N, C-alpha and C positions, 0 to 999 in steps of 0.2 A: 189144852189149857197147861202152861207152866205152873210149877208150885208157886212161884212169885205172883203171877197172875190170880191163880186161886186164892192167893192171901189178900190180894189187893181186893178182889172182887167180893170177899167176904167181909173185909173190913169196910168197905163201901155199903154193904148192905146192913152192917150193925149200926153203921152211924147215921143212914137213912131211918133206920127202925128207933134209935133214940131221938131224932127231929120228931117224928111222928108221934112218939110217946110225950114229947114235950107239949105237942099241940092237941093230945087226946084229952078230951073231956070225959064225964062220967059216962059209963056204958062199956066201952072198948077196952078199957085199960087192961084188964087181965089178958088179953089177947095180944095186946102189943108188949105187954110187960114179958110174955112168954115168947115172944118172937125177938125182942131184945136179947133175951138170955140165951135163946138158941143160935142166934148169930155170934154173939160174943163166945160163947163155948166153941162153936166150930172153927171161929177166928183163932182162938188159942191152941185149939187141938192141932191145926194146919202150921201155924206158927211153931209150937214145940216141935213137931214132925220135922220142919224145915231145919230147925236149929240143931236137932240130934243128928240129922243127914250130914249137915254141914261139918259138925264137930266128928264125927266119923270120918269123914273125908280128910280132916286134917290131921287125925290121928294116924290115918295109913300113909298121909306124905310125910309125915314125922317119922314113922318107921322105917319108910324106904329110904329117906335121907340119912337117916342114922348108919346104913349099911352102905352109900354109896362110897364108891371109889372115886377119887379124882382123875379125870382124863389123863392119859399118857400123851406126852408130847410125841410127836412123829418126826424128830429130826434126822 
């Protein structure tokens, strides 16, 4: 599973848990609230990890381009 797929899957699980929480009446509220928080935390962790990796890639690309030499013409 790609990082984007994992993030989308966790976001869907979080949303589903929130919908269940909205429909939950007395009794199971604690378990559903916990599930919402767990999915939210995992979604945030995955999203943050993805952003950090993306930014590191951008930093690497920026460093490489700073030292790049223009191609010489072969005339």
